[in-house]
PyMOL Python script that loads the backbone (N, CA, C, O; Angstrom):
from pymol import cmd

cmd.read_pdbstr("""\
ATOM      1  N   MET A   1     164.178  76.210  45.352  1.00  0.00           N
ATOM      2  CA  MET A   1     165.175  76.909  44.680  1.00  0.00           C
ATOM      3  C   MET A   1     164.477  78.442  44.369  1.00  0.00           C
ATOM      4  O   MET A   1     163.375  78.662  43.866  1.00  0.00           O
ATOM      5  N   ALA A   2     165.480  79.401  44.832  1.00  0.00           N
ATOM      6  CA  ALA A   2     164.602  80.914  44.533  1.00  0.00           C
ATOM      7  C   ALA A   2     164.892  81.009  43.111  1.00  0.00           C
ATOM      8  O   ALA A   2     165.715  80.416  42.413  1.00  0.00           O
ATOM      9  N   ALA A   3     163.800  82.121  42.784  1.00  0.00           N
ATOM     10  CA  ALA A   3     163.569  82.189  41.515  1.00  0.00           C
ATOM     11  C   ALA A   3     164.536  83.226  40.902  1.00  0.00           C
ATOM     12  O   ALA A   3     164.449  83.490  39.702  1.00  0.00           O
ATOM     13  N   ALA A   4     165.404  83.787  41.646  1.00  0.00           N
ATOM     14  CA  ALA A   4     166.115  84.761  41.687  1.00  0.00           C
ATOM     15  C   ALA A   4     167.340  83.839  40.762  1.00  0.00           C
ATOM     16  O   ALA A   4     167.451  84.084  39.561  1.00  0.00           O
ATOM     17  N   ASN A   5     168.027  83.019  41.272  1.00  0.00           N
ATOM     18  CA  ASN A   5     168.461  81.957  41.260  1.00  0.00           C
ATOM     19  C   ASN A   5     168.282  81.609  40.100  1.00  0.00           C
ATOM     20  O   ASN A   5     169.231  82.154  39.537  1.00  0.00           O
ATOM     21  N   VAL A   6     167.694  81.049  39.296  1.00  0.00           N
ATOM     22  CA  VAL A   6     167.280  80.529  37.687  1.00  0.00           C
ATOM     23  C   VAL A   6     166.932  80.913  36.969  1.00  0.00           C
ATOM     24  O   VAL A   6     166.737  80.231  35.964  1.00  0.00           O
ATOM     25  N   SER A   7     166.506  82.761  37.008  1.00  0.00           N
ATOM     26  CA  SER A   7     165.778  83.742  36.471  1.00  0.00           C
ATOM     27  C   SER A   7     167.297  84.963  35.409  1.00  0.00           C
ATOM     28  O   SER A   7     167.270  85.793  34.501  1.00  0.00           O
ATOM     29  N   SER A   8     168.234  84.399  36.189  1.00  0.00           N
ATOM     30  CA  SER A   8     169.562  85.210  36.036  1.00  0.00           C
ATOM     31  C   SER A   8     170.899  84.559  35.917  1.00  0.00           C
ATOM     32  O   SER A   8     171.291  84.055  36.970  1.00  0.00           O
ATOM     33  N   ARG A   9     171.755  84.439  34.810  1.00  0.00           N
ATOM     34  CA  ARG A   9     172.505  83.725  34.717  1.00  0.00           C
ATOM     35  C   ARG A   9     173.973  84.220  34.623  1.00  0.00           C
ATOM     36  O   ARG A   9     174.130  85.437  34.520  1.00  0.00           O
ATOM     37  N   ALA A  10     175.040  83.436  34.648  1.00  0.00           N
ATOM     38  CA  ALA A  10     176.127  84.348  34.237  1.00  0.00           C
ATOM     39  C   ALA A  10     176.492  84.647  33.227  1.00  0.00           C
ATOM     40  O   ALA A  10     176.348  84.204  32.088  1.00  0.00           O
ATOM     41  N   ALA A  11     177.338  85.986  33.955  1.00  0.00           N
ATOM     42  CA  ALA A  11     177.254  86.772  32.626  1.00  0.00           C
ATOM     43  C   ALA A  11     176.136  87.664  32.410  1.00  0.00           C
ATOM     44  O   ALA A  11     176.072  88.170  31.289  1.00  0.00           O
ATOM     45  N   GLY A  12     175.459  87.888  33.047  1.00  0.00           N
ATOM     46  CA  GLY A  12     174.824  89.039  32.943  1.00  0.00           C
ATOM     47  C   GLY A  12     173.337  88.595  32.129  1.00  0.00           C
ATOM     48  O   GLY A  12     172.293  89.248  32.113  1.00  0.00           O
ATOM     49  N   TRP A  13     173.658  87.074  31.372  1.00  0.00           N
ATOM     50  CA  TRP A  13     172.232  86.303  31.235  1.00  0.00           C
ATOM     51  C   TRP A  13     171.069  86.368  31.215  1.00  0.00           C
ATOM     52  O   TRP A  13     170.874  85.374  31.914  1.00  0.00           O
ATOM     53  N   ILE A  14     169.992  86.757  30.966  1.00  0.00           N
ATOM     54  CA  ILE A  14     168.788  86.647  31.986  1.00  0.00           C
ATOM     55  C   ILE A  14     167.787  85.304  30.899  1.00  0.00           C
ATOM     56  O   ILE A  14     167.589  85.170  29.692  1.00  0.00           O
ATOM     57  N   ALA A  15     167.429  84.626  32.000  1.00  0.00           N
ATOM     58  CA  ALA A  15     166.766  83.106  31.347  1.00  0.00           C
ATOM     59  C   ALA A  15     164.794  83.501  30.405  1.00  0.00           C
ATOM     60  O   ALA A  15     163.827  83.976  31.001  1.00  0.00           O
ATOM     61  N   PRO A  16     164.828  83.173  29.216  1.00  0.00           N
ATOM     62  CA  PRO A  16     163.449  83.349  29.116  1.00  0.00           C
ATOM     63  C   PRO A  16     162.463  83.380  30.519  1.00  0.00           C
ATOM     64  O   PRO A  16     162.825  82.633  31.428  1.00  0.00           O
ATOM     65  N   VAL A  17     161.464  84.055  30.697  1.00  0.00           N
ATOM     66  CA  VAL A  17     160.572  83.491  32.089  1.00  0.00           C
ATOM     67  C   VAL A  17     159.336  83.527  31.405  1.00  0.00           C
ATOM     68  O   VAL A  17     159.173  84.171  30.368  1.00  0.00           O
ATOM     69  N   VAL A  18     158.345  82.763  32.033  1.00  0.00           N
ATOM     70  CA  VAL A  18     157.273  82.215  31.938  1.00  0.00           C
ATOM     71  C   VAL A  18     156.226  82.951  32.566  1.00  0.00           C
ATOM     72  O   VAL A  18     155.942  82.418  33.638  1.00  0.00           O
ATOM     73  N   VAL A  19     155.377  84.201  32.271  1.00  0.00           N
ATOM     74  CA  VAL A  19     154.599  85.175  32.921  1.00  0.00           C
ATOM     75  C   VAL A  19     153.170  84.332  33.023  1.00  0.00           C
ATOM     76  O   VAL A  19     152.771  83.681  32.058  1.00  0.00           O
ATOM     77  N   HIS A  20     152.223  84.415  34.627  1.00  0.00           N
ATOM     78  CA  HIS A  20     151.580  84.277  34.038  1.00  0.00           C
ATOM     79  C   HIS A  20     150.758  85.236  34.826  1.00  0.00           C
ATOM     80  O   HIS A  20     151.411  85.916  35.618  1.00  0.00           O
ATOM     81  N   ARG A  21     149.377  85.461  34.789  1.00  0.00           N
ATOM     82  CA  ARG A  21     148.987  86.961  35.558  1.00  0.00           C
ATOM     83  C   ARG A  21     149.712  87.823  36.550  1.00  0.00           C
ATOM     84  O   ARG A  21     149.657  88.035  37.761  1.00  0.00           O
ATOM     85  N   GLY A  22     150.365  88.202  35.592  1.00  0.00           N
ATOM     86  CA  GLY A  22     151.551  89.536  36.023  1.00  0.00           C
ATOM     87  C   GLY A  22     152.696  88.824  36.487  1.00  0.00           C
ATOM     88  O   GLY A  22     153.628  89.627  36.431  1.00  0.00           O
ATOM     89  N   ARG A  23     153.137  87.636  36.954  1.00  0.00           N
ATOM     90  CA  ARG A  23     153.873  87.119  37.750  1.00  0.00           C
ATOM     91  C   ARG A  23     154.740  86.168  36.962  1.00  0.00           C
ATOM     92  O   ARG A  23     154.284  85.367  36.146  1.00  0.00           O
ATOM     93  N   VAL A  24     156.444  86.351  37.354  1.00  0.00           N
ATOM     94  CA  VAL A  24     156.634  85.418  36.656  1.00  0.00           C
ATOM     95  C   VAL A  24     156.938  83.689  38.000  1.00  0.00           C
ATOM     96  O   VAL A  24     157.411  83.559  39.129  1.00  0.00           O
ATOM     97  N   VAL A  25     156.337  82.761  36.980  1.00  0.00           N
ATOM     98  CA  VAL A  25     156.286  81.615  36.946  1.00  0.00           C
ATOM     99  C   VAL A  25     157.079  80.515  37.144  1.00  0.00           C
ATOM    100  O   VAL A  25     157.145  79.666  38.032  1.00  0.00           O
ATOM    101  N   GLY A  26     157.811  80.768  35.864  1.00  0.00           N
ATOM    102  CA  GLY A  26     158.793  79.740  35.713  1.00  0.00           C
ATOM    103  C   GLY A  26     159.977  80.341  34.390  1.00  0.00           C
ATOM    104  O   GLY A  26     160.042  81.427  33.814  1.00  0.00           O
ATOM    105  N   THR A  27     160.620  79.360  34.295  1.00  0.00           N
ATOM    106  CA  THR A  27     161.572  80.208  32.809  1.00  0.00           C
ATOM    107  C   THR A  27     161.794  78.323  31.393  1.00  0.00           C
ATOM    108  O   THR A  27     161.925  77.114  31.582  1.00  0.00           O
ATOM    109  N   TRP A  28     161.737  78.911  30.610  1.00  0.00           N
ATOM    110  CA  TRP A  28     161.519  78.024  29.637  1.00  0.00           C
ATOM    111  C   TRP A  28     163.436  77.970  28.710  1.00  0.00           C
ATOM    112  O   TRP A  28     164.446  78.516  29.153  1.00  0.00           O
ATOM    113  N   GLU A  29     163.360  77.399  27.819  1.00  0.00           N
ATOM    114  CA  GLU A  29     164.897  77.481  27.341  1.00  0.00           C
ATOM    115  C   GLU A  29     164.479  76.263  25.821  1.00  0.00           C
ATOM    116  O   GLU A  29     163.812  75.241  25.985  1.00  0.00           O
ATOM    117  N   ALA A  30     164.870  76.563  24.885  1.00  0.00           N
ATOM    118  CA  ALA A  30     165.188  75.859  23.794  1.00  0.00           C
ATOM    119  C   ALA A  30     165.923  74.581  23.808  1.00  0.00           C
ATOM    120  O   ALA A  30     167.122  74.531  24.079  1.00  0.00           O
ATOM    121  N   ARG A  31     165.331  73.727  23.567  1.00  0.00           N
ATOM    122  CA  ARG A  31     166.122  71.964  23.505  1.00  0.00           C
ATOM    123  C   ARG A  31     165.484  71.702  21.921  1.00  0.00           C
ATOM    124  O   ARG A  31     164.275  71.571  21.726  1.00  0.00           O
ATOM    125  N   GLY A  32     166.396  71.656  20.961  1.00  0.00           N
ATOM    126  CA  GLY A  32     166.190  70.448  19.937  1.00  0.00           C
ATOM    127  C   GLY A  32     164.737  71.323  18.917  1.00  0.00           C
ATOM    128  O   GLY A  32     163.978  70.826  18.085  1.00  0.00           O
ATOM    129  N   GLY A  33     164.813  72.608  19.390  1.00  0.00           N
ATOM    130  CA  GLY A  33     163.518  73.360  18.523  1.00  0.00           C
ATOM    131  C   GLY A  33     162.473  73.514  19.073  1.00  0.00           C
ATOM    132  O   GLY A  33     161.499  73.836  18.392  1.00  0.00           O
ATOM    133  N   GLU A  34     162.361  73.349  20.346  1.00  0.00           N
ATOM    134  CA  GLU A  34     160.810  72.448  21.132  1.00  0.00           C
ATOM    135  C   GLU A  34     161.332  73.205  22.586  1.00  0.00           C
ATOM    136  O   GLU A  34     162.351  72.885  23.199  1.00  0.00           O
ATOM    137  N   PRO A  35     160.446  74.206  22.948  1.00  0.00           N
ATOM    138  CA  PRO A  35     160.850  75.390  24.233  1.00  0.00           C
ATOM    139  C   PRO A  35     160.029  74.354  25.431  1.00  0.00           C
ATOM    140  O   PRO A  35     158.851  73.998  25.450  1.00  0.00           O
ATOM    141  N   GLU A  36     161.221  74.026  26.449  1.00  0.00           N
ATOM    142  CA  GLU A  36     161.530  72.614  27.517  1.00  0.00           C
ATOM    143  C   GLU A  36     160.892  74.267  29.032  1.00  0.00           C
ATOM    144  O   GLU A  36     161.458  75.326  29.304  1.00  0.00           O
ATOM    145  N   VAL A  37     160.081  73.890  29.373  1.00  0.00           N
ATOM    146  CA  VAL A  37     159.409  74.875  30.212  1.00  0.00           C
ATOM    147  C   VAL A  37     159.634  74.281  31.847  1.00  0.00           C
ATOM    148  O   VAL A  37     159.409  73.081  32.007  1.00  0.00           O
ATOM    149  N   THR A  38     160.048  75.052  32.990  1.00  0.00           N
ATOM    150  CA  THR A  38     160.505  74.555  34.060  1.00  0.00           C
ATOM    151  C   THR A  38     159.426  75.438  35.138  1.00  0.00           C
ATOM    152  O   THR A  38     159.993  76.292  35.819  1.00  0.00           O
ATOM    153  N   LEU A  39     158.133  75.308  35.305  1.00  0.00           N
ATOM    154  CA  LEU A  39     157.411  76.044  36.598  1.00  0.00           C
ATOM    155  C   LEU A  39     158.493  75.995  37.645  1.00  0.00           C
ATOM    156  O   LEU A  39     159.569  75.449  37.405  1.00  0.00           O
ATOM    157  N   TRP A  40     158.215  76.569  38.825  1.00  0.00           N
ATOM    158  CA  TRP A  40     158.566  76.825  40.336  1.00  0.00           C
ATOM    159  C   TRP A  40     157.321  75.888  40.803  1.00  0.00           C
ATOM    160  O   TRP A  40     156.413  75.368  40.155  1.00  0.00           O
ATOM    161  N   PRO A  41     157.620  75.881  42.090  1.00  0.00           N
ATOM    162  CA  PRO A  41     156.809  74.637  42.832  1.00  0.00           C
ATOM    163  C   PRO A  41     155.987  75.510  43.374  1.00  0.00           C
ATOM    164  O   PRO A  41     154.849  75.076  43.550  1.00  0.00           O
ATOM    165  N   GLU A  42     156.302  77.237  43.886  1.00  0.00           N
ATOM    166  CA  GLU A  42     155.809  77.465  44.785  1.00  0.00           C
ATOM    167  C   GLU A  42     155.277  78.169  44.105  1.00  0.00           C
ATOM    168  O   GLU A  42     154.641  79.028  44.716  1.00  0.00           O
ATOM    169  N   SER A  43     155.205  78.245  42.586  1.00  0.00           N
ATOM    170  CA  SER A  43     153.864  79.309  42.147  1.00  0.00           C
ATOM    171  C   SER A  43     153.155  78.971  41.291  1.00  0.00           C
ATOM    172  O   SER A  43     153.446  78.190  40.385  1.00  0.00           O
ATOM    173  N   PRO A  44     151.671  79.759  41.541  1.00  0.00           N
ATOM    174  CA  PRO A  44     150.286  78.824  41.313  1.00  0.00           C
ATOM    175  C   PRO A  44     149.850  78.223  40.115  1.00  0.00           C
ATOM    176  O   PRO A  44     150.542  78.424  39.116  1.00  0.00           O
ATOM    177  N   PRO A  45     149.096  77.703  40.041  1.00  0.00           N
ATOM    178  CA  PRO A  45     149.216  76.821  38.843  1.00  0.00           C
ATOM    179  C   PRO A  45     149.030  77.747  37.024  1.00  0.00           C
ATOM    180  O   PRO A  45     148.357  78.707  36.648  1.00  0.00           O
ATOM    181  N   VAL A  46     149.576  77.230  36.642  1.00  0.00           N
ATOM    182  CA  VAL A  46     149.690  77.966  35.227  1.00  0.00           C
ATOM    183  C   VAL A  46     148.475  76.866  34.089  1.00  0.00           C
ATOM    184  O   VAL A  46     148.873  75.787  33.649  1.00  0.00           O
ATOM    185  N   PRO A  47     146.750  77.511  33.720  1.00  0.00           N
ATOM    186  CA  PRO A  47     146.606  76.690  32.517  1.00  0.00           C
ATOM    187  C   PRO A  47     146.930  76.092  31.817  1.00  0.00           C
ATOM    188  O   PRO A  47     147.547  76.758  30.986  1.00  0.00           O
ATOM    189  N   ALA A  48     146.901  74.830  31.518  1.00  0.00           N
ATOM    190  CA  ALA A  48     147.482  73.778  31.167  1.00  0.00           C
ATOM    191  C   ALA A  48     147.355  74.121  29.769  1.00  0.00           C
ATOM    192  O   ALA A  48     148.477  73.945  29.295  1.00  0.00           O
ATOM    193  N   ASP A  49     146.503  74.554  28.786  1.00  0.00           N
ATOM    194  CA  ASP A  49     145.546  74.805  27.917  1.00  0.00           C
ATOM    195  C   ASP A  49     146.600  75.871  27.070  1.00  0.00           C
ATOM    196  O   ASP A  49     147.225  75.678  26.027  1.00  0.00           O
ATOM    197  N   ARG A  50     146.512  77.396  28.202  1.00  0.00           N
ATOM    198  CA  ARG A  50     147.210  78.480  27.417  1.00  0.00           C
ATOM    199  C   ARG A  50     148.561  78.434  27.527  1.00  0.00           C
ATOM    200  O   ARG A  50     149.163  79.434  27.135  1.00  0.00           O
ATOM    201  N   LEU A  51     149.424  77.190  28.123  1.00  0.00           N
ATOM    202  CA  LEU A  51     150.608  76.830  28.837  1.00  0.00           C
ATOM    203  C   LEU A  51     151.343  75.498  27.006  1.00  0.00           C
ATOM    204  O   LEU A  51     152.500  75.442  26.591  1.00  0.00           O
ATOM    205  N   ASP A  52     150.294  74.846  26.534  1.00  0.00           N
ATOM    206  CA  ASP A  52     150.318  74.396  25.355  1.00  0.00           C
ATOM    207  C   ASP A  52     150.229  75.361  24.068  1.00  0.00           C
ATOM    208  O   ASP A  52     150.920  75.292  23.052  1.00  0.00           O
ATOM    209  N   ALA A  53     149.158  76.319  24.379  1.00  0.00           N
ATOM    210  CA  ALA A  53     149.009  76.863  22.764  1.00  0.00           C
ATOM    211  C   ALA A  53     150.264  78.211  22.743  1.00  0.00           C
ATOM    212  O   ALA A  53     150.720  78.724  21.721  1.00  0.00           O
ATOM    213  N   GLU A  54     150.637  78.575  24.205  1.00  0.00           N
ATOM    214  CA  GLU A  54     151.984  79.086  24.097  1.00  0.00           C
ATOM    215  C   GLU A  54     153.094  78.074  23.535  1.00  0.00           C
ATOM    216  O   GLU A  54     154.062  78.649  23.038  1.00  0.00           O
ATOM    217  N   ARG A  55     153.122  77.037  23.526  1.00  0.00           N
ATOM    218  CA  ARG A  55     154.428  76.480  23.439  1.00  0.00           C
ATOM    219  C   ARG A  55     154.399  75.992  22.415  1.00  0.00           C
ATOM    220  O   ARG A  55     155.388  75.336  22.089  1.00  0.00           O
ATOM    221  N   ALA A  56     153.115  76.116  21.355  1.00  0.00           N
ATOM    222  CA  ALA A  56     153.274  75.663  19.964  1.00  0.00           C
ATOM    223  C   ALA A  56     154.037  76.887  19.754  1.00  0.00           C
ATOM    224  O   ALA A  56     155.167  76.787  19.276  1.00  0.00           O
ATOM    225  N   ARG A  57     153.512  78.143  20.082  1.00  0.00           N
ATOM    226  CA  ARG A  57     153.515  79.290  19.246  1.00  0.00           C
ATOM    227  C   ARG A  57     155.551  79.413  19.051  1.00  0.00           C
ATOM    228  O   ARG A  57     156.415  79.594  18.193  1.00  0.00           O
ATOM    229  N   LEU A  58     155.388  79.166  20.484  1.00  0.00           N
ATOM    230  CA  LEU A  58     157.295  78.877  20.499  1.00  0.00           C
ATOM    231  C   LEU A  58     157.860  78.489  19.859  1.00  0.00           C
ATOM    232  O   LEU A  58     158.666  79.249  19.321  1.00  0.00           O
ATOM    233  N   SER A  59     157.849  76.986  19.439  1.00  0.00           N
ATOM    234  CA  SER A  59     158.258  75.728  18.986  1.00  0.00           C
ATOM    235  C   SER A  59     158.000  76.826  17.351  1.00  0.00           C
ATOM    236  O   SER A  59     158.947  76.984  16.581  1.00  0.00           O
ATOM    237  N   SER A  60     156.886  77.338  17.129  1.00  0.00           N
ATOM    238  CA  SER A  60     156.914  77.503  16.052  1.00  0.00           C
ATOM    239  C   SER A  60     158.142  78.166  15.021  1.00  0.00           C
ATOM    240  O   SER A  60     158.794  77.773  14.054  1.00  0.00           O
ATOM    241  N   TYR A  61     158.024  79.543  15.935  1.00  0.00           N
ATOM    242  CA  TYR A  61     158.976  80.381  15.978  1.00  0.00           C
ATOM    243  C   TYR A  61     160.275  79.807  15.922  1.00  0.00           C
ATOM    244  O   TYR A  61     161.017  80.057  14.972  1.00  0.00           O
ATOM    245  N   LEU A  62     160.655  78.972  16.962  1.00  0.00           N
ATOM    246  CA  LEU A  62     162.348  78.115  17.476  1.00  0.00           C
ATOM    247  C   LEU A  62     162.449  78.049  15.763  1.00  0.00           C
ATOM    248  O   LEU A  62     163.318  78.657  15.138  1.00  0.00           O
ATOM    249  N   LYS A  63     161.520  77.298  15.202  1.00  0.00           N
ATOM    250  CA  LYS A  63     161.976  76.526  13.743  1.00  0.00           C
ATOM    251  C   LYS A  63     161.890  77.600  12.742  1.00  0.00           C
ATOM    252  O   LYS A  63     162.542  77.627  11.699  1.00  0.00           O
ATOM    253  N   GLY A  64     161.072  78.448  13.116  1.00  0.00           N
ATOM    254  CA  GLY A  64     161.691  79.501  12.024  1.00  0.00           C
ATOM    255  C   GLY A  64     160.253  78.763  10.638  1.00  0.00           C
ATOM    256  O   GLY A  64     160.336  78.280   9.509  1.00  0.00           O
ATOM    257  N   VAL A  65     159.322  79.014  11.415  1.00  0.00           N
ATOM    258  CA  VAL A  65     157.982  78.667  10.796  1.00  0.00           C
ATOM    259  C   VAL A  65     156.571  79.790  11.315  1.00  0.00           C
ATOM    260  O   VAL A  65     156.257  80.041  12.478  1.00  0.00           O
ATOM    261  N   GLY A  66     156.136  80.134  10.485  1.00  0.00           N
ATOM    262  CA  GLY A  66     154.971  80.775  10.919  1.00  0.00           C
ATOM    263  C   GLY A  66     155.184  82.131  11.583  1.00  0.00           C
ATOM    264  O   GLY A  66     156.381  82.391  11.705  1.00  0.00           O
ATOM    265  N   ASP A  67     154.582  82.812  11.920  1.00  0.00           N
ATOM    266  CA  ASP A  67     154.449  84.828  12.616  1.00  0.00           C
ATOM    267  C   ASP A  67     154.329  83.952  14.153  1.00  0.00           C
ATOM    268  O   ASP A  67     153.654  82.946  14.371  1.00  0.00           O
ATOM    269  N   ALA A  68     154.975  84.496  14.842  1.00  0.00           N
ATOM    270  CA  ALA A  68     155.306  84.418  16.065  1.00  0.00           C
ATOM    271  C   ALA A  68     154.815  86.179  16.942  1.00  0.00           C
ATOM    272  O   ALA A  68     155.038  86.356  18.140  1.00  0.00           O
TER     273      ALA A  68
END
""", "prot")
cmd.dss("prot")
cmd.show_as("cartoon", "prot")
cmd.util.cbc("prot")
cmd.orient("prot")
């Protein structure tokens, strides 16, 4: 799946993206107050600890708790 096809959506909507080392490596969307991340298979590996930390930060923001 081409990256442009999943980061650009209908009616000009742009999906939130995951950036690693200055490159877009996937997308995310909020589902039930939690960020659901989809990394692209052709992207380089993203360190799990950093991805988990950002998921926790986004989850707090999406639930309206704390500073994000």
